[in-house]
C-alpha positions, 0 to 999 in steps of 0.5 A, a space after each residue: 793694293 800694291 805698295 810697289 813691291 812683291 808683297 801685297 797688303 804687307 806693311 813696309 819697314 826700313 831694316 835692311 835684308 839680312 841674307 840673299 835677295 832670295 829670303 823673305 820671311 812668314 808669320 807661321 802658326 800651328 793648327 791640328 794639321 800642321 804649321 801655316 803661314 800667312 801667305 805674305 812673303 815680307 822682305 823683313 823680320 819687322 814686317 813679317 811680325 805684323 802678321 803674328 797673332 799675339 795668341 802664343 801659336 805664331 812664329 817667324 820663319 825664313 822662307 830661304 830659296 824655296 825652303 823654310 828654315 829657323 832664323 839664323 842668330 842674327 835674325 833671331 837677334 833682330 827679331 828679339 830687338 823688334 820684339 822690345 821694341 815694340 813691348 815698349 811702344 
């Protein structure tokens, strides 16, 4: 199923992008053989959060111009706001 963007089977939301258009967000988790990602390239942090698994091993990373990186301060604020919002909904 395609929803008119480069994301497939990934939810959409109305949050603005926080970085350059090349930045996407992915849900990641650890396994014995390393770090894995959901494979989606979400346009927003909120969309990537839909791929999180509530087992304590998943986290959000930015895919910025072909390189994984940690969320910056602004992105982390958005993540925490979304997390609090989900806890009360």
